[in-house]
N, CA and C atoms as an extended XYZ file, in Angstrom:
564
Properties=species:S:1:pos:R:3:atomname:S:1:resname:S:1:resid:I:1 pbc="F F F"
N        19.752       -0.456      -13.995 N   UNK     1
C        18.671        0.490      -14.181 CA  UNK     1
C        19.184        1.910      -13.980 C   UNK     1
N        18.319        2.871      -14.223 N   UNK     2
C        18.709        4.283      -14.234 CA  UNK     2
C        18.754        4.885      -12.833 C   UNK     2
N        19.574        5.916      -12.715 N   UNK     3
C        19.590        6.785      -11.537 CA  UNK     3
C        18.721        7.982      -11.893 C   UNK     3
N        17.654        8.198      -11.129 N   UNK     4
C        16.689        9.245      -11.431 CA  UNK     4
C        16.595       10.240      -10.290 C   UNK     4
N        16.331       11.502      -10.641 N   UNK     5
C        16.045       12.545       -9.657 CA  UNK     5
C        14.556       12.825       -9.715 C   UNK     5
N        13.907       12.763       -8.555 N   UNK     6
C        12.484       13.054       -8.451 CA  UNK     6
C        12.350       14.293       -7.574 C   UNK     6
N        11.913       15.412       -8.160 N   UNK     7
C        11.697       16.609       -7.350 CA  UNK     7
C        10.262       16.575       -6.833 C   UNK     7
N        10.081       16.952       -5.578 N   UNK     8
C         8.748       16.865       -4.989 CA  UNK     8
C         8.292       15.429       -4.818 C   UNK     8
N         9.235       14.538       -4.645 N   UNK     9
C         8.930       13.111       -4.597 CA  UNK     9
C         8.251       12.629       -3.330 C   UNK     9
N         8.138       13.473       -2.319 N   UNK    10
C         7.465       13.042       -1.085 CA  UNK    10
C         5.978       13.351       -1.104 C   UNK    10
N         5.510       14.059       -2.124 N   UNK    11
C         4.086       14.359       -2.238 CA  UNK    11
C         3.288       13.136       -2.642 C   UNK    11
N         1.984       13.305       -2.780 N   UNK    12
C         1.095       12.176       -3.075 CA  UNK    12
C         1.470       11.487       -4.385 C   UNK    12
N         1.501       12.235       -5.473 N   UNK    13
C         1.824       11.636       -6.772 CA  UNK    13
C         3.292       11.222       -6.799 C   UNK    13
N         4.168       12.071       -6.267 N   UNK    14
C         5.596       11.766       -6.267 CA  UNK    14
C         5.927       10.496       -5.511 C   UNK    14
N         5.339       10.302       -4.342 N   UNK    15
C         5.662        9.112       -3.544 CA  UNK    15
C         5.158        7.843       -4.223 C   UNK    15
N         3.996        7.903       -4.844 N   UNK    16
C         3.492        6.742       -5.574 CA  UNK    16
C         4.380        6.433       -6.779 C   UNK    16
N         4.851        7.473       -7.442 N   UNK    17
C         5.762        7.292       -8.576 CA  UNK    17
C         7.068        6.667       -8.100 C   UNK    17
N         7.583        7.144       -6.970 N   UNK    18
C         8.825        6.584       -6.415 CA  UNK    18
C         8.681        5.095       -6.141 C   UNK    18
N         7.553        4.696       -5.575 N   UNK    19
C         7.341        3.281       -5.274 CA  UNK    19
C         7.403        2.439       -6.549 C   UNK    19
N         6.715        2.874       -7.588 N   UNK    20
C         6.698        2.126       -8.850 CA  UNK    20
C         8.102        2.069       -9.462 C   UNK    20
N         8.817        3.172       -9.424 N   UNK    21
C        10.166        3.212      -10.005 CA  UNK    21
C        11.140        2.333       -9.229 C   UNK    21
N        11.051        2.341       -7.908 N   UNK    22
C        11.909        1.470       -7.098 CA  UNK    22
C        11.591        0.003       -7.374 C   UNK    22
N        10.314       -0.318       -7.467 N   UNK    23
C         9.918       -1.697       -7.758 CA  UNK    23
C        10.398       -2.136       -9.140 C   UNK    23
N        10.568       -1.165      -10.052 N   UNK    24
C        11.063       -1.478      -11.403 CA  UNK    24
C        12.586       -1.573      -11.439 C   UNK    24
N        13.237       -1.290      -10.294 N   UNK    25
C        14.680       -1.458      -10.213 CA  UNK    25
C        15.514       -0.199      -10.337 C   UNK    25
N        14.886        0.960      -10.440 N   UNK    26
C        15.637        2.208      -10.553 CA  UNK    26
C        16.155        2.663       -9.182 C   UNK    26
N        17.246        3.422       -9.203 N   UNK    27
C        17.765        4.078       -8.008 CA  UNK    27
C        17.293        5.522       -8.051 C   UNK    27
N        16.873        6.043       -6.897 N   UNK    28
C        16.268        7.371       -6.873 CA  UNK    28
C        16.959        8.313       -5.902 C   UNK    28
N        17.043        9.555       -6.328 N   UNK    29
C        17.339       10.654       -5.427 CA  UNK    29
C        16.086       11.503       -5.405 C   UNK    29
N        15.555       11.752       -4.228 N   UNK    30
C        14.357       12.575       -4.090 CA  UNK    30
C        14.764       13.884       -3.435 C   UNK    30
N        14.408       14.987       -4.103 N   UNK    31
C        14.628       16.317       -3.552 CA  UNK    31
C        13.270       16.925       -3.250 C   UNK    31
N        13.052       17.266       -1.982 N   UNK    32
C        11.767       17.819       -1.568 CA  UNK    32
C        12.024       18.782       -0.416 C   UNK    32
N        11.287       19.890       -0.388 N   UNK    33
C        11.442       20.810        0.745 CA  UNK    33
C        10.492       20.455        1.881 C   UNK    33
N         9.631       19.485        1.680 N   UNK    34
C         8.682       18.974        2.664 CA  UNK    34
C         7.697       20.045        3.154 C   UNK    34
N         7.439       21.060        2.330 N   UNK    35
C         6.473       22.086        2.721 CA  UNK    35
C         5.035       21.589        2.585 C   UNK    35
N         4.802       20.645        1.675 N   UNK    36
C         3.466       20.066        1.501 CA  UNK    36
C         3.502       18.546        1.608 C   UNK    36
N         4.513       18.034        2.287 N   UNK    37
C         4.699       16.586        2.371 CA  UNK    37
C         5.538       16.261        3.601 C   UNK    37
N         5.876       14.986        3.742 N   UNK    38
C         6.658       14.559        4.887 CA  UNK    38
C         7.662       13.490        4.470 C   UNK    38
N         8.860       13.498        5.060 N   UNK    39
C         9.809       12.429        4.763 CA  UNK    39
C         9.288       11.050        5.186 C   UNK    39
N         8.304       11.029        6.061 N   UNK    40
C         7.723        9.755        6.485 CA  UNK    40
C         7.129        9.021        5.287 C   UNK    40
N         6.551        9.763        4.351 N   UNK    41
C         5.982        9.123        3.153 CA  UNK    41
C         7.055        8.347        2.402 C   UNK    41
N         8.256        8.905        2.310 N   UNK    42
C         9.339        8.227        1.595 CA  UNK    42
C         9.891        7.052        2.385 C   UNK    42
N         9.894        7.150        3.698 N   UNK    43
C        10.314        6.008        4.512 CA  UNK    43
C         9.347        4.844        4.310 C   UNK    43
N         8.062        5.156        4.182 N   UNK    44
C         7.068        4.107        3.916 CA  UNK    44
C         7.253        3.525        2.510 C   UNK    44
N         7.578        4.387        1.560 N   UNK    45
C         7.844        3.918        0.193 CA  UNK    45
C         9.006        2.928        0.212 C   UNK    45
N        10.083        3.295        0.912 N   UNK    46
C        11.251        2.408        0.994 CA  UNK    46
C        10.869        1.074        1.628 C   UNK    46
N        10.056        1.115        2.676 N   UNK    47
C         9.625       -0.113        3.342 CA  UNK    47
C         8.795       -0.976        2.381 C   UNK    47
N         7.851       -0.356        1.679 N   UNK    48
C         7.001       -1.109        0.740 CA  UNK    48
C         7.810       -1.695       -0.418 C   UNK    48
N         8.830       -0.945       -0.856 N   UNK    49
C         9.659       -1.419       -1.974 CA  UNK    49
C        10.739       -2.383       -1.511 C   UNK    49
N        10.951       -2.456       -0.205 N   UNK    50
C        11.980       -3.342        0.336 CA  UNK    50
C        13.385       -2.870        0.026 C   UNK    50
N        13.592       -1.543        0.061 N   UNK    51
C        14.920       -0.975       -0.208 CA  UNK    51
C        15.361       -0.119        0.964 C   UNK    51
N        16.659        0.092        1.042 N   UNK    52
C        17.215        0.961        2.080 CA  UNK    52
C        17.255        2.395        1.572 C   UNK    52
N        17.123        3.323        2.497 N   UNK    53
C        17.353        4.730        2.167 CA  UNK    53
C        18.801        5.053        2.518 C   UNK    53
N        19.303        6.166        2.000 N   UNK    54
C        20.678        6.550        2.338 CA  UNK    54
C        20.776        6.978        3.797 C   UNK    54
N        19.654        7.205        4.436 N   UNK    55
C        19.676        7.501        5.869 CA  UNK    55
C        19.960        6.231        6.671 C   UNK    55
N        19.622        5.062        6.086 N   UNK    56
C        19.780        3.785        6.773 CA  UNK    56
C        21.068        3.071        6.387 C   UNK    56
N        21.512        3.272        5.155 N   UNK    57
C        22.702        2.593        4.655 CA  UNK    57
C        23.428        3.521        3.686 C   UNK    57
N        24.726        3.424        3.650 N   UNK    58
C        25.519        4.310        2.802 CA  UNK    58
C        25.156        4.175        1.326 C   UNK    58
N        24.718        3.020        0.920 N   UNK    59
C        24.421        2.783       -0.495 CA  UNK    59
C        22.945        2.482       -0.726 C   UNK    59
N        22.059        3.165       -0.020 N   UNK    60
C        20.630        2.930       -0.200 CA  UNK    60
C        20.172        3.304       -1.599 C   UNK    60
N        19.137        2.641       -2.069 N   UNK    61
C        18.611        2.905       -3.409 CA  UNK    61
C        17.684        4.112       -3.441 C   UNK    61
N        17.336        4.631       -2.262 N   UNK    62
C        16.489        5.816       -2.172 CA  UNK    62
C        17.230        6.868       -1.354 C   UNK    62
N        17.739        7.867       -2.052 N   UNK    63
C        18.475        8.956       -1.416 CA  UNK    63
C        17.500       10.111       -1.191 C   UNK    63
N        17.206       10.412        0.052 N   UNK    64
C        16.235       11.446        0.404 CA  UNK    64
C        16.986       12.717        0.774 C   UNK    64
N        16.701       13.796        0.050 N   UNK    65
C        17.360       15.085        0.287 CA  UNK    65
C        16.323       16.167        0.551 C   UNK    65
N        16.513       16.911        1.630 N   UNK    66
C        15.652       18.065        1.864 CA  UNK    66
C        16.306       19.265        1.197 C   UNK    66
N        15.567       19.915        0.322 N   UNK    67
C        16.098       21.075       -0.374 CA  UNK    67
C        15.068       21.673       -1.302 C   UNK    67
N        15.420       22.809       -1.851 N   UNK    68
C        14.521       23.609       -2.679 CA  UNK    68
C        15.047       23.654       -4.108 C   UNK    68
N        14.177       23.433       -5.079 N   UNK    69
C        14.618       23.448       -6.477 CA  UNK    69
C        15.073       24.833       -6.926 C   UNK    69
N        14.819       25.856       -6.148 N   UNK    70
C        15.306       27.203       -6.494 CA  UNK    70
C        16.735       27.433       -6.006 C   UNK    70
N        17.284       26.502       -5.261 N   UNK    71
C        18.619       26.639       -4.677 CA  UNK    71
C        19.647       25.963       -5.586 C   UNK    71
N        20.341       26.760       -6.393 N   UNK    72
C        21.302       26.226       -7.366 CA  UNK    72
C        22.402       25.415       -6.697 C   UNK    72
N        22.882       25.870       -5.538 N   UNK    73
C        23.944       25.133       -4.844 CA  UNK    73
C        23.440       23.766       -4.392 C   UNK    73
N        22.228       23.705       -3.903 N   UNK    74
C        21.630       22.435       -3.484 CA  UNK    74
C        21.486       21.498       -4.677 C   UNK    74
N        20.987       22.018       -5.784 N   UNK    75
C        20.839       21.194       -6.984 CA  UNK    75
C        22.185       20.660       -7.452 C   UNK    75
N        23.206       21.516       -7.449 N   UNK    76
C        24.518       21.064       -7.895 CA  UNK    76
C        25.073       19.996       -6.962 C   UNK    76
N        24.819       20.159       -5.671 N   UNK    77
C        25.261       19.151       -4.702 CA  UNK    77
C        24.596       17.798       -4.979 C   UNK    77
N        23.322       17.810       -5.339 N   UNK    78
C        22.604       16.574       -5.657 CA  UNK    78
C        23.253       15.900       -6.870 C   UNK    78
N        23.517       16.681       -7.916 N   UNK    79
C        24.152       16.114       -9.116 CA  UNK    79
C        25.575       15.650       -8.808 C   UNK    79
N        26.323       16.446       -8.032 N   UNK    80
C        27.697       16.055       -7.682 CA  UNK    80
C        27.723       14.742       -6.905 C   UNK    80
N        26.811       14.578       -5.960 N   UNK    81
C        26.759       13.351       -5.164 CA  UNK    81
C        26.518       12.143       -6.059 C   UNK    81
N        25.567       12.279       -6.978 N   UNK    82
C        25.291       11.167       -7.893 CA  UNK    82
C        26.509       10.881       -8.773 C   UNK    82
N        27.146       11.933       -9.271 N   UNK    83
C        28.336       11.755      -10.119 CA  UNK    83
C        29.458       11.062       -9.357 C   UNK    83
N        29.615       11.382       -8.077 N   UNK    84
C        30.704       10.816       -7.283 CA  UNK    84
C        30.534        9.316       -7.037 C   UNK    84
N        29.298        8.834       -7.155 N   UNK    85
C        29.049        7.402       -6.955 CA  UNK    85
C        29.242        6.618       -8.248 C   UNK    85
N        29.492        7.327       -9.345 N   UNK    86
C        29.641        6.657      -10.639 CA  UNK    86
C        28.316        6.370      -11.316 C   UNK    86
N        27.216        6.832      -10.714 N   UNK    87
C        25.885        6.670      -11.301 CA  UNK    87
C        25.246        8.043      -11.449 C   UNK    87
N        25.637        8.781      -12.508 N   UNK    88
C        25.066       10.124      -12.685 CA  UNK    88
C        23.558       10.069      -12.927 C   UNK    88
N        22.907       11.145      -12.596 N   UNK    89
C        21.466       11.242      -12.804 CA  UNK    89
C        21.202       11.270      -14.304 C   UNK    89
N        20.389       10.320      -14.753 N   UNK    90
C        20.095       10.184      -16.183 CA  UNK    90
C        18.831       10.929      -16.596 C   UNK    90
N        17.906       11.110      -15.668 N   UNK    91
C        16.637       11.755      -15.992 CA  UNK    91
C        16.027       12.334      -14.726 C   UNK    91
N        15.123       13.293      -14.927 N   UNK    92
C        14.446       13.961      -13.819 CA  UNK    92
C        12.939       13.875      -14.047 C   UNK    92
N        12.215       13.569      -12.976 N   UNK    93
C        10.762       13.711      -12.979 CA  UNK    93
C        10.461       14.860      -12.027 C   UNK    93
N         9.847       15.904      -12.570 N   UNK    94
C         9.696       17.170      -11.848 CA  UNK    94
C         8.261       17.365      -11.354 C   UNK    94
N         8.065       17.049      -10.054 N   UNK    95
C         6.778       17.260       -9.399 CA  UNK    95
C         6.794       18.489       -8.494 C   UNK    95
N         7.967       18.995       -8.135 N   UNK    96
C         8.066       20.075       -7.145 CA  UNK    96
C         7.337       21.317       -7.635 C   UNK    96
N         6.513       21.853       -6.781 N   UNK    97
C         5.801       23.075       -7.117 CA  UNK    97
C         4.616       23.268       -6.202 C   UNK    97
N         4.075       24.466       -6.268 N   UNK    98
C         2.872       24.780       -5.507 CA  UNK    98
C         1.666       24.483       -6.376 C   UNK    98
N         0.521       24.122       -5.743 N   UNK    99
C        -0.577       23.599       -6.541 CA  UNK    99
C        -1.974       24.030       -6.115 C   UNK    99
N        -2.137       24.977       -5.256 N   UNK   100
C        -3.475       25.354       -4.790 CA  UNK   100
C        -3.970       26.603       -5.526 C   UNK   100
N        -5.061       26.462       -6.249 N   UNK   101
C        -5.586       27.557       -7.067 CA  UNK   101
C        -5.901       28.776       -6.210 C   UNK   101
N        -6.671       28.594       -5.132 N   UNK   102
C        -7.048       29.727       -4.283 CA  UNK   102
C        -5.839       30.445       -3.713 C   UNK   102
N        -4.881       29.673       -3.235 N   UNK   103
C        -3.654       30.261       -2.697 CA  UNK   103
C        -2.908       31.034       -3.774 C   UNK   103
N        -2.920       30.522       -4.996 N   UNK   104
C        -2.214       31.211       -6.087 CA  UNK   104
C        -2.824       32.567       -6.382 C   UNK   104
N        -4.122       32.698       -6.167 N   UNK   105
C        -4.785       33.984       -6.372 CA  UNK   105
C        -4.364       34.975       -5.286 C   UNK   105
N        -4.184       34.483       -4.069 N   UNK   106
C        -3.757       35.333       -2.953 CA  UNK   106
C        -2.268       35.636       -2.993 C   UNK   106
N        -1.457       34.687       -3.513 N   UNK   107
C         0.001       34.821       -3.496 CA  UNK   107
C         0.613       34.531       -4.872 C   UNK   107
N         0.252       35.316       -5.891 N   UNK   108
C         0.731       35.001       -7.247 CA  UNK   108
C         2.250       35.051       -7.392 C   UNK   108
N         2.909       35.970       -6.730 N   UNK   109
C         4.365       36.068       -6.873 CA  UNK   109
C         5.049       34.823       -6.335 C   UNK   109
N         4.538       34.265       -5.273 N   UNK   110
C         5.096       33.028       -4.714 CA  UNK   110
C         4.966       31.882       -5.724 C   UNK   110
N         3.835       31.801       -6.392 N   UNK   111
C         3.625       30.742       -7.388 CA  UNK   111
C         4.552       30.906       -8.589 C   UNK   111
N         4.721       32.135       -9.040 N   UNK   112
C         5.645       32.367      -10.160 CA  UNK   112
C         7.072       32.038       -9.743 C   UNK   112
N         7.435       32.361       -8.510 N   UNK   113
C         8.799       32.080       -8.045 CA  UNK   113
C         9.042       30.577       -7.920 C   UNK   113
N         8.173       29.894       -7.192 N   UNK   114
C         8.387       28.463       -6.951 CA  UNK   114
C         8.211       27.665       -8.239 C   UNK   114
N         7.119       27.868       -8.937 N   UNK   115
C         6.824       27.027      -10.094 CA  UNK   115
C         7.678       27.368      -11.313 C   UNK   115
N         7.795       28.635      -11.636 N   UNK   116
C         8.534       29.019      -12.849 CA  UNK   116
C        10.028       29.142      -12.566 C   UNK   116
N        10.397       29.918      -11.564 N   UNK   117
C        11.823       30.068      -11.260 CA  UNK   117
C        12.420       28.743      -10.782 C   UNK   117
N        11.670       27.970       -9.997 N   UNK   118
C        12.163       26.667       -9.569 CA  UNK   118
C        12.442       25.756      -10.753 C   UNK   118
N        11.557       25.761      -11.728 N   UNK   119
C        11.761       24.950      -12.930 CA  UNK   119
C        12.964       25.449      -13.726 C   UNK   119
N        13.110       26.760      -13.811 N   UNK   120
C        14.263       27.331      -14.527 CA  UNK   120
C        15.569       26.923      -13.855 C   UNK   120
N        15.620       26.997      -12.542 N   UNK   121
C        16.827       26.596      -11.811 CA  UNK   121
C        17.128       25.112      -12.031 C   UNK   121
N        16.105       24.278      -11.980 N   UNK   122
C        16.288       22.849      -12.202 CA  UNK   122
C        16.822       22.589      -13.612 C   UNK   122
N        16.255       23.245      -14.605 N   UNK   123
C        16.702       23.058      -15.988 CA  UNK   123
C        18.147       23.514      -16.169 C   UNK   123
N        18.524       24.604      -15.513 N   UNK   124
C        19.909       25.076      -15.592 CA  UNK   124
C        20.861       24.050      -14.988 C   UNK   124
N        20.482       23.465      -13.862 N   UNK   125
C        21.318       22.434      -13.225 CA  UNK   125
C        21.403       21.196      -14.105 C   UNK   125
N        20.296       20.813      -14.694 N   UNK   126
C        20.307       19.661      -15.601 CA  UNK   126
C        21.242       19.932      -16.773 C   UNK   126
N        21.116       21.103      -17.354 N   UNK   127
C        21.957       21.468      -18.506 CA  UNK   127
C        23.439       21.423      -18.115 C   UNK   127
N        23.771       21.992      -16.965 N   UNK   128
C        25.166       22.040      -16.505 CA  UNK   128
C        25.736       20.644      -16.245 C   UNK   128
N        24.854       19.679      -16.011 N   UNK   129
C        25.301       18.328      -15.679 CA  UNK   129
C        24.977       17.311      -16.780 C   UNK   129
N        24.739       17.800      -17.979 N   UNK   130
C        24.477       16.943      -19.140 CA  UNK   130
C        23.354       15.942      -18.910 C   UNK   130
N        22.360       16.343      -18.176 N   UNK   131
C        21.156       15.543      -17.966 CA  UNK   131
C        20.062       16.211      -18.787 C   UNK   131
N        19.598       15.562      -19.839 N   UNK   132
C        18.697       16.221      -20.781 CA  UNK   132
C        17.354       15.494      -20.954 C   UNK   132
N        16.966       14.684      -19.971 N   UNK   133
C        15.686       13.982      -20.046 CA  UNK   133
C        14.826       14.404      -18.861 C   UNK   133
N        13.622       14.903      -19.181 N   UNK   134
C        12.740       15.445      -18.147 CA  UNK   134
C        11.297       15.032      -18.403 C   UNK   134
N        10.636       14.620      -17.328 N   UNK   135
C         9.185       14.462      -17.327 CA  UNK   135
C         8.661       15.551      -16.400 C   UNK   135
N         7.814       16.421      -16.929 N   UNK   136
C         7.266       17.540      -16.161 CA  UNK   136
C         5.816       17.255      -15.805 C   UNK   136
N         5.493       17.423      -14.535 N   UNK   137
C         4.126       17.243      -14.069 CA  UNK   137
C         3.380       18.561      -14.231 C   UNK   137
N         2.555       18.623      -15.237 N   UNK   138
C         1.801       19.839      -15.499 CA  UNK   138
C         0.438       19.753      -14.837 C   UNK   138
N        -0.576       20.399      -15.427 N   UNK   139
C        -1.884       20.434      -14.783 CA  UNK   139
C        -2.986       20.679      -15.807 C   UNK   139
N        -4.131       20.096      -15.569 N   UNK   140
C        -5.288       20.342      -16.435 CA  UNK   140
C        -5.795       21.766      -16.294 C   UNK   140
N        -5.346       22.463      -15.260 N   UNK   141
C        -5.779       23.848      -15.086 CA  UNK   141
C        -5.267       24.743      -16.219 C   UNK   141
N        -4.336       24.231      -17.010 N   UNK   142
C        -3.865       24.961      -18.201 CA  UNK   142
C        -5.007       25.313      -19.138 C   UNK   142
N        -6.033       24.467      -19.144 N   UNK   143
C        -7.088       24.583      -20.141 CA  UNK   143
C        -8.267       25.450      -19.703 C   UNK   143
N        -8.186       26.031      -18.508 N   UNK   144
C        -9.265       26.909      -18.058 CA  UNK   144
C       -10.583       26.181      -17.988 C   UNK   144
N       -11.594       26.733      -18.644 N   UNK   145
C       -12.905       26.093      -18.716 CA  UNK   145
C       -12.958       25.304      -20.022 C   UNK   145
N       -12.677       24.002      -19.966 N   UNK   146
C       -12.605       23.218      -21.197 CA  UNK   146
C       -13.976       23.040      -21.855 C   UNK   146
N       -13.951       22.877      -23.173 N   UNK   147
C       -15.191       22.657      -23.920 CA  UNK   147
C       -15.682       21.224      -23.783 C   UNK   147
N       -14.762       20.303      -23.488 N   UNK   148
C       -15.158       18.906      -23.343 CA  UNK   148
C       -14.288       18.218      -22.301 C   UNK   148
N       -14.841       17.168      -21.714 N   UNK   149
C       -14.143       16.354      -20.731 CA  UNK   149
C       -14.315       14.903      -21.148 C   UNK   149
N       -13.289       14.088      -21.212 N   UNK   150
C       -11.919       14.444      -20.852 CA  UNK   150
C       -11.336       15.477      -21.814 C   UNK   150
N       -10.362       16.209      -21.312 N   UNK   151
C        -9.756       17.303      -22.065 CA  UNK   151
C        -8.684       16.737      -22.982 C   UNK   151
N        -8.806       16.958      -24.288 N   UNK   152
C        -7.735       16.509      -25.181 CA  UNK   152
C        -6.536       17.454      -25.078 C   UNK   152
N        -5.340       16.926      -25.242 N   UNK   153
C        -4.158       17.791      -25.161 CA  UNK   153
C        -4.122       18.830      -26.270 C   UNK   153
N        -4.933       18.655      -27.291 N   UNK   154
C        -5.003       19.632      -28.378 CA  UNK   154
C        -5.906       20.815      -28.025 C   UNK   154
N        -6.568       20.766      -26.869 N   UNK   155
C        -7.436       21.869      -26.446 CA  UNK   155
C        -6.603       23.135      -26.272 C   UNK   155
N        -7.206       24.297      -26.498 N   UNK   156
C        -6.448       25.542      -26.340 CA  UNK   156
C        -6.016       25.768      -24.890 C   UNK   156
N        -4.804       26.253      -24.740 N   UNK   157
C        -4.289       26.582      -23.413 CA  UNK   157
C        -4.786       27.975      -23.069 C   UNK   157
N        -5.597       28.045      -22.015 N   UNK   158
C        -6.189       29.319      -21.599 CA  UNK   158
C        -6.427       29.328      -20.093 C   UNK   158
N        -5.312       29.355      -19.325 N   UNK   159
C        -5.454       29.329      -17.869 CA  UNK   159
C        -6.201       30.553      -17.357 C   UNK   159
N        -6.830       30.381      -16.188 N   UNK   160
C        -7.648       31.462      -15.633 CA  UNK   160
C        -7.232       31.869      -14.225 C   UNK   160
N        -6.084       31.349      -13.751 N   UNK   161
C        -5.616       31.711      -12.415 CA  UNK   161
C        -4.089       31.658      -12.407 C   UNK   161
N        -3.451       32.260      -11.406 N   UNK   162
C        -1.988       32.281      -11.365 CA  UNK   162
C        -1.339       30.904      -11.378 C   UNK   162
N        -1.949       29.930      -10.712 N   UNK   163
C        -1.396       28.574      -10.750 CA  UNK   163
C        -1.338       28.075      -12.189 C   UNK   163
N        -2.431       28.164      -12.905 N   UNK   164
C        -2.474       27.729      -14.296 CA  UNK   164
C        -1.510       28.517      -15.172 C   UNK   164
N        -1.428       29.818      -14.945 N   UNK   165
C        -0.495       30.649      -15.722 CA  UNK   165
C         0.947       30.218      -15.477 C   UNK   165
N         1.271       29.876      -14.229 N   UNK   166
C         2.656       29.468      -13.936 CA  UNK   166
C         2.976       28.129      -14.598 C   UNK   166
N         2.031       27.213      -14.618 N   UNK   167
C         2.258       25.922      -15.285 CA  UNK   167
C         2.386       26.118      -16.799 C   UNK   167
N         1.568       26.995      -17.362 N   UNK   168
C         1.648       27.277      -18.800 CA  UNK   168
C         2.992       27.913      -19.138 C   UNK   168
N         3.479       28.787      -18.260 N   UNK   169
C         4.781       29.432      -18.499 CA  UNK   169
C         5.906       28.398      -18.504 C   UNK   169
N         5.845       27.432      -17.595 N   UNK   170
C         6.873       26.393      -17.574 CA  UNK   170
C         6.782       25.554      -18.853 C   UNK   170
N         5.587       25.218      -19.274 N   UNK   171
C         5.453       24.462      -20.528 CA  UNK   171
C         6.040       25.239      -21.704 C   UNK   171
N         5.822       26.557      -21.739 N   UNK   172
C         6.392       27.391      -22.808 CA  UNK   172
C         7.921       27.371      -22.735 C   UNK   172
N         8.458       27.475      -21.517 N   UNK   173
C         9.903       27.432      -21.330 CA  UNK   173
C        10.461       26.092      -21.816 C   UNK   173
N         9.764       25.010      -21.514 N   UNK   174
C        10.207       23.689      -21.951 CA  UNK   174
C        10.165       23.569      -23.475 C   UNK   174
N         9.142       24.134      -24.094 N   UNK   175
C         9.069       24.125      -25.565 CA  UNK   175
C        10.244       24.886      -26.159 C   UNK   175
N        10.543       26.051      -25.608 N   UNK   176
C        11.666       26.854      -26.099 CA  UNK   176
C        12.979       26.097      -25.937 C   UNK   176
N        13.156       25.459      -24.799 N   UNK   177
C        14.372       24.696      -24.536 CA  UNK   177
C        14.504       23.533      -25.515 C   UNK   177
N        13.427       22.807      -25.716 N   UNK   178
C        13.457       21.670      -26.636 CA  UNK   178
C        13.783       22.129      -28.059 C   UNK   178
N        13.240       23.259      -28.466 N   UNK   179
C        13.511       23.781      -29.812 CA  UNK   179
C        14.950       24.269      -29.960 C   UNK   179
N        15.565       24.674      -28.861 N   UNK   180
C        16.936       25.197      -28.920 CA  UNK   180
C        17.957       24.101      -29.223 C   UNK   180
N        17.646       22.878      -28.871 N   UNK   181
C        18.565       21.753      -29.088 CA  UNK   181
C        17.738       20.482      -29.213 C   UNK   181
N        16.979       20.337      -30.314 N   UNK   182
C        16.056       19.206      -30.415 CA  UNK   182
C        16.723       17.843      -30.419 C   UNK   182
N        17.990       17.794      -30.760 N   UNK   183
C        18.704       16.509      -30.780 CA  UNK   183
C        19.278       16.162      -29.406 C   UNK   183
N        19.116       17.064      -28.422 N   UNK   184
C        19.674       16.824      -27.098 CA  UNK   184
C        18.613       16.605      -26.015 C   UNK   184
N        17.579       17.423      -26.015 N   UNK   185
C        16.586       17.361      -24.940 CA  UNK   185
C        15.459       16.387      -25.260 C   UNK   185
N        15.076       15.632      -24.249 N   UNK   186
C        13.903       14.749      -24.312 CA  UNK   186
C        12.978       15.186      -23.190 C   UNK   186
N        11.849       15.788      -23.549 N   UNK   187
C        10.952       16.381      -22.555 CA  UNK   187
C         9.523       15.881      -22.785 C   UNK   187
N         8.915       15.436      -21.698 N   UNK   188
C         7.507       15.021      -21.760 CA  UNK   188
C         6.744       15.719      -20.669 C   UNK   188
């Protein structure tokens, strides 16, 4: 099975995703700064999946790393570690980011830095390490006040707060990246 990098994997959605992926037989590296989560969630995931973490065994199937997606050296270290084991990271699921609408209104620069710059740093590291498959966790807040619910993906993108604007900016960046090398990047 694949070696995957999960950013923000200790959060609610990330930890549930990790459990399903481990149960499906994948090996995971989770990078999280634990600002909105706890490593305890990942220890519970490992217990539920019946796998060892790298904290418990040298060759655990769940490698837990504390770090920030804006830190290029940290990202490169994560890719280097996977490469050194002979199982390079094949794909990334990107959950890392800030997500509170009210907070984004009070601290817009922080949201642009973490969500947009963090995604840019991650994409640069992926590119440098020939990892070109990404699943990005976006948000329905992209659509502002939708005309209908459930919201179709064809609805116009019209965010109304800094959080939504930062997610829309990352989606635009991903579109530009995919168009730059459509035969190389796989982005969802």
